[in-house]
N, C-alpha and C positions, 0 to 999 in steps of 0.2 A: 353803399354802392350807388348812391344817388348824388348827382350834382345839384347845384342850385337850379330850380325850375326856370326855364327860359321865359322871358317876358317879351311881349310884342312892342309896338311903338306907342302905345297909349299910356305913357307915364309922365306926361309933361310936368316939369318942375318938381317931381318927387325927389326928396332928399334921402329917403331910406326905404328899404323893402324888407318886410318880414316874410320868411319863407319856411315851409315845412314839407316833409315828404314821408311816404311809406313805401316799403319795398318788401314783397313777400314772395317766396318760392317754397318748394317742397322741404328744403333743409335749412331754411332761415327766414327770419323776419326782423326788419330793422326800421327804426324811426329816426328822423333827423329834423332839426329846426335851427333857425339862426336869423341873423340880421346882416343886411348889406347896406352900408352907409357911405355917403359922399358929402364932403364939406360944401359942394355945389350941387346943382341939379344933376340927376343921374343920367340924363340924356346928353350931357355935355362931356367933352373929353376931360379927363382929370383923375385925381386920386380917389381910390376906393378902399374901404375896409370891410372885411368879411369875417364874421364870427359864426362858427358852426359847432353844434353839439349833436352827437348822434350815439345811438346805442341799439343793441339787439341781441338776439339769440341765434345760434347756428349749431349744426351737428355734422359729424363726419365719422368715418371708421378709421381708427388709427393703426397704421401699419406696424409701428413700433410696439403696439400693445396687442398684437395678434388679431387685428381687425376689430377690436372692441369699440363699441359706440361711445363717442365722446360728445358731451354737450358743452358748448362754449358760450360765454356771455362776453360781450365787448362794449365798451364805451370809449368815445374819443372826443377831444375838443381841439379845434383849429382856430388860430388867430392869424389872419392872412391879410396883410396890406397888398394893394394891387393898383392897377391902372386900367382905365376904360377909354376906348377909342370908338367913335361913331362917325361913319361916312355914309350919308344917305340912309339906306336900309341896312347897311352892314354895321355890325357891332362886334367888338372884340374886348374881352376882359382877361387880364392876366394877373395871377396871384402868386405870392411866394412868402412863406412864413413858417413859424413853429407849430407843431402839433404834439399832443400827448395821447397815447393809446394804451388801454389796459384790457387784457384778455384773461378771463378766468376759465379754466378747463376742469371738467368733472367727468371721469377721473382725470388726474393730472397726466399730461402727455409730455414727457421730457423732450421728445423729438420735434415738438412744435416750437419753432423759433419765435412765434408771436406771443407765447405765454408770458404773463406778468405785465408790468408797466414799462413803457418805453417812450422816450422823447425822440422827435425827429423833425425833419424839414419837409414841407410839402410844396410842390409846384402844381398849379392847375390853370387851365385856360378854358374859356367858354366863347363860342362863336355863334353868331346868328346872322342870316342874310335872307332877303326876299328878292330873288333874281327877277321875278315878274310880279305883277299885281295879284297873281293867284297861286304863287308857289313860295316855299320857304326851305331853307337848309339850316339845321342846327347841329353843332358838334361840340363835344367837350372832352377833355383829357385831364388826367391827374396822376401824379407819381410821387411816392414818398420814399424817404431814406430808410424808413422802418421796413427792413427785409425786402426793400425794392418792390413794394406792392404798387400796382398801377391799375387804372381803369380808363376806358375810352368808349365813346358812343357817337354815332352819327345817325341822323334821321332826316328824311325828306318828307315834304307834305304839300298837299293841294288844298286850297281854301274851299270849304264846304258851306253852302248857303250863306256865304259872306259872313260867317260867324266864328269859325275855327278852322284849324288845319288838321288834316289827317293823312297818314302815309306810313311807309315802312321804316323800321329802325333796326340797327344791329349794335350790340354792345359786347365788350369783353372786360373781364376782371381777373386779376391774378395776384396771389400772395403766398409766399412760402411753399411753393410747389403745387399749389391748388390754383386751378383756373376755371372760369365759367364763361361760356359764350351764349349770347341770346339773339334771337331773331323774332321780331314781332311787329306790332302796329301801334302807333301812338296817336293821341289826340291832344293838340296843343293850342293854347291861347283862347280858351273858353272864358269869356269875360262876364263877370257879374259885378257891376259897380266898379270899385277900385281893385277888385280881386281878379286873378287869372288862375284857372284850373288847368291841370294837365293829367293825362292818364296814359298808360301803356300796358300792353299785355301780349304774351306770346309764349315761346318755348325756349327753355334753357337746357344746355348740355354742359356737363362738367367733367373734370378729370377723375371723379369717383364713379363715372359711368352711371350717374343718376340723372335722368332726364325728367323734366317736370314743367308745368306751366309756371309763369311768373306774372305778377301784377305790380305795377308801380303807380302811385298817385302823388300829385304835387299841387301845392297852392302857394301863390305869392300875393302879398297884400301891400300896396304902396302906402307910404306915409308921407304927408305933406303934398304940396302942389295943388293944382286946381282939380 
């Protein structure tokens, strides 16, 4: 449920970025990691390649099994070519490519369309802008042909102590009849050397009527450049 963590403008001449993330809430915990690579510098317009590997555990009550608790494990891999455009402080990245996803359920739930392994196509986009010297807007969206699952997020922020951005965010995720909405606060672009950290936390509400806190952590590390 996590996109590539956003980066700010301090990535001059970087050719690649290594990223990772963690996403935890009451009924699930996921990890992701990957590489974003460009044949030219990442701050320039041009071709991008994104490789992402993620996995985790989740649980739900299956209606087809009389409300029995099901524990699911999921892993997926995405190989996404894309394009990057930068105009001043505005950046847009668009990706489109194949993915493979595998879900194992215990006990087995024949009514869950995500069970087993499936190939699909995924489209995703990531946007970043700094309308003023002290504000930012970040948004991302992703949709897959695997049971039409999708996610979207938007966050606003204000620069704090000239070190990082902090502000509200909202997010939605949906797959095979399940959906989750989140409302929280994010901290973005905390820099330590060539690395940038991000974090978010708040409250989630889902279609299983299970509300809970959520926590998301992200790290990007640039490779190459000055």
